[in-house]
N, C-alpha and C positions, 0 to 999 in steps of 0.2 A: 526541606531546604538545607543546603550545606551550612555548616558552621562558619560564621564570618571570621572566626579566629584561626581558621585552618591556614596553613602556609601554602605556598604554591606547590611545593613537593607533595603535600598531603592531598590537595585538591586534584593534582594530576594522577596520583596513585589511585584515589577513589574513582576517578573518571575512567582510568584504564580498567579497573576492576569491574565497574558497572557495564562498560561496553563489552568486555570479554564475556561476562555472564549473559548479557542480552543476546550476543551473537551465538553463544553456545546453546542457548535454550529457546530462542525465538520461535522455532517451529512448534514447540510444545506449549507455548504460553497462550493463555486466553487473550482476547483483545484488551481487556482491562489490565491484565498483568503487563502486557507489552506496553501499553500507554503509560503505566506507572514507571516503568524503566525509562521510557523516552522522556518523561518529565524530569526524572532525577538526573538523567544525563544532560539535559538542556540546562538545568539549574547549575550543575557543576561546570558546564562550559561557560555559562555567564559569570560565575565566580572567578574562574581562571581568567577570563578577559578582564575583569576588574583588577585582579592582582597584577596582571601583566602591564596594564596601563597606569598603575599607581604613580601619581606625580606628574602625569601628562596634562598640559594646559589645554583648555578648550581651543577649538579651531578658530584661527584668527579670521577666516573668511565667513563661516557660517554660524559660529558659536556653538557648534555641536561638540559633544563629548566623544573623544576618540576611544575606540576599543582596542584591547590588546589581543594579539593573535600569535599562536605558535605554529610556525610552518616547518615541517620536517621534509628535507630534501631526501630523495631516494634514488638509487642508481641500480640498474638491472645488470647483473653479471651472469655467468654460466650456472651459478648455484641458486639463483632467485633474486629477490629484492633485498638489497642492503641498505639500511638506513645510515645516514651520516649527517652530522651537524645540524642542530636546531638553528632556525632563524626566527628571531622575534620581530614582530611588526606592530607598530601603533598607528592607527589611522581609521579609515572607514567611517568617518564621521558624517558622510552624506554628500560631500563634495565630489564633483566629477573631475577626471583628469583634465589637465589644461595643456595645450600645445606650448612649447617653449620657443617656437620660431625656428628651430634648427632640426626639425624632423623627430624630435622626441616629445614624449608626453610626461608632464610632471604629475605623478600620482599623489593623491592625498594620503600618504603613508611614509613612515620612516622605518628603517630596519636596523637591527643590531644583533650581535652574537649573544647578548644577554638582554633581559627586559630593561635593566637600567640604561644600557646603551641605546636601545630603541627609543625609550622615553626621552633621553638627552637629545637624540637626533631630532625627534619630533618638536621638542621645546626650542631647538636651535633652528628649526625650519630647514633641516637638511633632508629633503624629501627624495623618494625614489623617482628615478627617471627611467623610462623604457622607450626604446625606439618604436614608433608606431608600427604595429603589425608583428612585432617580435614578443615572444612569451617571456623571455629572460628580462630581469630587472637588475639595476645596479644602483648603489648608493651614490649620491653626489657629495 
């Protein structure tokens, strides 16, 4: 289990390292070794989620605890995939999107360019809206 005193940066670094090692060696691992890596990766992902949602209030609708997520946007250019800008999201507590009456869905999540910004948006109930049928989402 990851150390609870690890910072977000330390957790992310350890997670990146575990994933890279798993991907590089998965073909040569026994089932048991592969499972051990999968468990460690999952534990680090859970720890990252807790750190990203630190300070978030429980959901007003369902009382669920929101999780923190890191979403990295990517763009394809002539040289391959180029990553840009992380987007942090707090939500996913179990509630379903709700129509707002104007063709948009209010998603049970809030976003920000930092974890603190996403938590503040969640706590202020500034939730993501997306047009029904469109993959893109925007903050309100």
